C-alpha positions in Angstrom: -1.2 -0.7 -29.5 -4.8 0.3 -29.8 -5.9 2.8 -27.2 -9.1 1.7 -25.4 -11.5 2.8 -22.7 -12.0 0.0 -20.3 -15.4 -0.1 -18.5 -16.1 -2.6 -15.7 -19.6 -3.4 -14.5 -20.8 -2.5 -18.1 -23.8 -4.8 -18.3 -26.3 -2.5 -16.4 -26.9 0.8 -14.8 -24.1 3.4 -14.9 -21.9 1.1 -16.9 -24.3 1.0 -19.8 -24.5 4.8 -19.9 -20.7 5.2 -19.6 -20.4 2.9 -22.6 -23.0 4.9 -24.6 -21.7 8.3 -23.8 -18.0 7.4 -24.3 -18.8 5.6 -27.6 -20.5 8.8 -28.6 -17.2 10.6 -28.2 -15.5 8.2 -30.6 -13.8 5.9 -28.1 -13.0 2.3 -28.7 -14.6 0.5 -25.7 -13.8 -2.8 -23.9 -16.9 -3.8 -21.9 -16.4 -6.0 -18.8 -19.0 -7.8 -16.7 -20.4 -11.2 -15.8 -23.6 -11.2 -18.0 -22.6 -12.3 -21.5 -25.9 -11.7 -23.3 -26.2 -8.1 -22.0 -22.5 -7.3 -22.8 -22.8 -8.7 -26.3 -26.0 -6.7 -27.0 -24.4 -3.5 -25.7 -21.2 -4.1 -27.8 -23.4 -4.5 -30.9 -25.4 -1.4 -30.1 -22.5 1.0 -29.7 -20.4 -0.4 -32.5 -16.7 0.0 -31.9 -16.5 -2.3 -28.8 -15.8 -5.8 -27.6 -17.1 -7.7 -24.6 -15.0 -9.5 -22.0 -17.1 -11.8 -19.8 -15.4 -12.2 -16.4 -16.3 -12.0 -12.7 -13.9 -9.5 -11.2 -14.7 -10.5 -7.7 -12.8 -13.8 -8.2 -9.1 -14.3 -7.3 -6.8 -13.4 -10.2 -9.6 -12.0 -12.4 -8.1 -8.6 -12.8 -4.8 -10.1 -14.0 -6.7 -12.3 -16.5 -8.5 -9.3 -17.8 -5.3 -7.4 -18.3 -3.7 -10.4 -20.0 -6.7 -10.5 -22.4 -6.2 -6.8 -23.2 -2.5 -7.3 -23.9 -3.3 -10.3 -26.1 -5.6 -8.1 -28.3 -2.8 -5.5 -28.7 -4.7 -2.9 -26.6 -3.6 -0.3 -24.0 -5.9 1.3 -21.5 -6.1 5.1 -22.0 -9.2 5.5 -19.8 -10.2 3.2 -17.0 -13.8 3.4 -15.7 -13.9 1.4 -12.4 -17.6 1.0 -12.1 -18.0 -2.7 -11.1 -19.4 -3.1 -7.6 -22.5 -4.0 -5.5 -24.0 -3.5 -2.1 -25.9 -5.6 0.4 -28.6 -4.3 2.7 -29.2 -5.8 6.2 -27.7 -6.2 9.6 -24.1 -7.2 9.4 -24.5 -10.5 11.4 -27.4 -11.6 9.2 -25.7 -11.2 5.9 -23.8 -14.0 4.3 -20.1 -13.6 5.2 -18.8 -15.1 1.9 -21.0 -12.7 -0.1 -19.7 -9.7 1.9 -16.1 -10.8 1.2 -17.0 -10.9 -2.5 -18.2 -7.3 -2.1 -14.9 -6.3 -0.6 -12.9 -8.2 -3.3 -14.9 -6.5 -6.1 -15.5 -3.0 -4.7 -12.0 -2.6 -3.3 -9.7 -5.4 -4.5 -10.4 -5.5 -8.2 -10.6 -1.7 -8.4 -7.2 -1.3 -6.8 -5.6 -4.1 -8.9 -6.8 -2.5 -12.2 -5.5 0.9 -11.2 -2.1 -0.7 -10.4 -2.1 -2.5 -13.7 -2.8 0.6 -15.9 -0.9 3.3 -14.0 2.7 2.4 -15.0 1.8 2.6 -18.7 0.0 5.9 -18.2 3.0 7.3 -16.4 5.3 6.3 -19.2 3.0 8.0 -21.8 2.3 10.9 -19.5 -1.4 10.6 -20.3 -4.4 8.7 -19.1 -7.6 8.9 -17.1 -9.1 6.9 -14.2 -12.6 7.3 -12.9 -13.4 5.3 -9.8 -17.1 5.1 -8.9 -17.5 5.7 -5.2 -20.7 7.0 -3.6 -22.1 9.6 -1.2 -22.0 6.6 1.1 -18.3 7.2 1.3 -18.7 10.2 3.6 -20.3 8.5 6.6 -20.8 5.1 8.3 -23.8 3.1 7.1 -25.7 1.1 9.6 -27.8 -1.4 7.6 -25.1 -1.5 4.8 -22.0 -1.4 7.0 -19.6 -3.2 4.6 -20.8 -1.4 1.5 -20.4 2.0 3.0 -16.9 1.1 4.2 -15.8 -0.1 0.8 -16.9 3.2 -0.8 -15.0 5.1 1.9 -11.9 3.2 0.8 -12.6 4.1 -2.9 -12.9 7.8 -2.1 -9.8 8.0 0.1 -7.7 5.9 -2.3 -8.8 7.9 -5.3 -8.2 11.3 -3.8 -4.6 10.2 -2.8 -4.1 8.8 -6.3 -5.3 12.0 -7.8 -2.5 13.9 -6.0 0.2 11.4 -6.9 -0.7 11.3 -10.6 -1.1 15.0 -11.1 2.6 15.5 -11.8 2.4 12.8 -14.5 -0.4 14.4 -16.5 -2.9 11.7 -15.5 -6.5 12.6 -14.5 -8.0 10.7 -11.6 -11.5 11.3 -10.3 -13.9 9.7 -7.8 -17.6 9.9 -8.8 -19.8 9.9 -5.8 -23.5 9.6 -6.8 -26.4 9.5 -4.4 -29.4 7.3 -5.0 -29.6 6.6 -8.7 -32.2 4.8 -10.9 -30.3 1.5 -11.5 -30.6 -2.1 -10.4 -28.4 -1.4 -7.4 -31.2 -1.4 -4.9 -32.7 -4.6 -6.2 -29.4 -6.4 -6.1 -28.6 -5.0 -2.6 -32.1 -6.1 -1.3 -32.8 -2.5 -0.3 -36.4 -1.4 -0.5 -36.7 2.2 -1.5 -38.5 4.6 0.8 -39.7 8.2 0.5 -36.4 9.7 1.8 -34.4 7.9 -0.9 -36.9 8.2 -3.7 -37.1 12.0 -3.6 -33.3 12.1 -4.2 -33.0 9.5 -7.0 -31.2 10.7 -10.1 -31.1 9.4 -13.6 -28.2 7.2 -14.6 -27.4 9.2 -17.7 -27.2 12.5 -15.9 -24.9 11.0 -13.2 -22.6 9.6 -15.9 -22.5 12.9 -17.7 -21.5 14.7 -14.5 -18.8 12.1 -13.8 -17.3 12.4 -17.3 -17.4 16.2 -17.1 -15.6 16.1 -13.8 -13.0 13.7 -15.1 -12.3 15.9 -18.1 -11.7 18.8 -15.7 -9.6 16.5 -13.5 -11.8 17.1 -10.4 -10.7 14.8 -7.6 -14.2 14.3 -6.3 -17.4 14.7 -8.3 -20.8 14.7 -6.5 -23.7 15.1 -8.8 -26.7 17.1 -7.5 -27.1 19.9 -5.0 -28.8 17.8 -2.4 -26.1 15.1 -2.6 -23.4 17.8 -2.2 -25.0 19.0 1.0 -25.7 15.5 2.2 -22.1 14.5 1.7 -21.0 17.3 4.0 -23.1 16.1 6.9 -20.0 15.0 8.8 -19.0 18.7 9.0 -22.1 19.8 10.8 -23.4 16.8 12.8 -21.7 14.8 15.5 -20.8 11.4 14.2 -23.2 9.7 16.7 -26.1 11.7 15.1 -24.9 11.0 11.6 -24.9 7.2 12.3 -28.4 7.4 13.6 -29.7 9.5 10.7 -28.2 7.1 8.2 -29.7 4.1 10.1 -33.2 5.7 10.0 -32.9 6.2 6.2 -32.1 2.6 5.7 -35.1 1.3 7.7 
């Protein structure tokens, strides 16, 4: 079996930088996303990689992806669960089907892929999982209610998995970036404002921090001092205040 690094959401943003930085470490990469042209161009750029075009928000997609990996004689040594998106707007005004797709991708596919790779990692007593959460995971998010809730799941799930896998020699980390210079805001329909713009980090730096934290088996990785303080707001502010502050930032 050929050991691989599996990167979801690899056609843009953090996914591209994960691919570039891990390829630079000599990893064999399997790139996964919906956009064929972008994936193929990235695979060609980094060399030792192949592209799998699939929409992981669709029912059964995670299973089809793992079947494809098995068919190619590959085993996942490192899983980068990066695929996900957000939607900005009042809950009742957003498309319900699209919000369900967000839950299915941000939570469902991520959990299924972890379940698919963990047994093999346990048997080998080695492996790495990096789940991309967000600083959104630390508080409720009026204006992006479902997105914030999905990231709260990712953080909680990953921390629990970190503890369960430690005795098997498997590294598990949750990467919790703050605002990052990617296409996320455009896809979400969120128009940046001064409060967000001043905290925006570069994608490559966020990825480097995430990979460093995974290597050290940090359960939670929050890049940037301002984000670290912001993520602890729930410790210092009543939840009612925290909700209102978050709502103001989103306006």
